[in-house]
N, C-alpha and C positions, 0 to 999 in steps of 0.2 A: 325586927329582924329573930328570924329561929335558928333554933341551934340547931348543929345538924351533926353526926355520929362520921360525916367522910371525917378520913383518916390524915390531915391535906400532910405533907409534905411525906406524905407513903403512896401517894396510890397509882402510880404508873411501877409498871411489872420490863422496867427498857432492855431491852439490849444493849449489851455490852460491848466499848471499841473491840475489846479482842475477839472477841465474838462480829467479829465483821470480816468479810474475804481478805484474802488478802490482799489480792490485783489491788481494792477497794480500799485497804489502807494508806499503801501505795504510791496510789494517785490523791488521796488527798494529805498525806503526806509531800509531795512535786509540788498541790497547791499553795499547802501552807509551808512552803518554801525553808523545812527543817524535820526535822524526824520526830515525830512525840513518845515525850517518854514519861508522862501520864496522862490519864483519864480518868475526870474527877465525874463517873455519872451525875445527874442530874434525876434523884429519884421523887419529886413534884411534880406533878403534872397528868394529866389523861390519854396518851400515845403509849405506845409499845411500842414504838420506834426511837432509835438509840440518839438522847439529849447528852455535851458532854464537853465540860470543859478539855480540851484538850491540852494540854502545857507541853510547849515541844521545846529540844536543843540547845536552843538562841534563846531561851529565852518565854517566849510567843505566848501570850491565849486566846483559847478561840472558839466560841461557840457553837457546836456542829452541832449538827442530828442527822441523823439517815435513816430512810426504809427503804424497806423489799416493795418490789412493783408486785413482785408472784405474790409475797406472804403476805405485805400488810396494806395492800394495794388504797386501800382508803385511807389509814392515812399516807402513801407516800402521795396522792394526790390532791388531803391536807396543806405534804412541804411542799408542795407544787403554788399555792392554793397561797401558802404562806408569805412563800420568795417572790410574787407576782404586787403583793400587798406590799408585802415594806421595799421593792422597788419601788412603786405607785409615790413611798412618801417624800410628803414636801421635807428638803431640805433641813428646812427648818423647825422639822417633826423632830420633839426631844426622845429617841428611840436609838435605838441599838442600829444598826444600817448593818445590808447583805453587804456581805464580802464579795461570794461568790454563788456561783451556783449549780452542780454534776448531777448531772439528768443523762443516763445511758441505756432507759428501757426498763431496765434491772435494776437499781435503785433511785435516789433523788436523796442527790448530798446539801443541804445549803451547811457555807460558812454563814456568823451570826459575830459583829464585834462583841466581845468579851467586854461583859460590863460591871466588875465587879459591884453584889450586891447582897442582901436578901431576902426569901420571902416575908412576901407581908402578913404581920403577928393576924391568926384567927380568932372572933372574938371567941 
């Protein structure tokens, strides 16, 4: 194993929920079925797209990712591929489930089952 200086846990500079267009935030809230009262940005990872645990007024939690097709095209494409992969997983696969996808040509949004967890420790 080779040591690394990559600052795991602080690798992504992500778009925050509050910076998404208001119409897109409203669309996401409609799909979630409740207004978002808290957004916890996930700092680990290697994409600049939004990746947040959204906490709704009804107490539900959702892991949501979003990328702009115009400003973040490669990452929007990666999110589309991720959605296809998650949708194709067999039901017995121990992985969070894809809940829904919003792809309007401007933004790609994935809602994924929220699972309480922590990032793995790095050697």
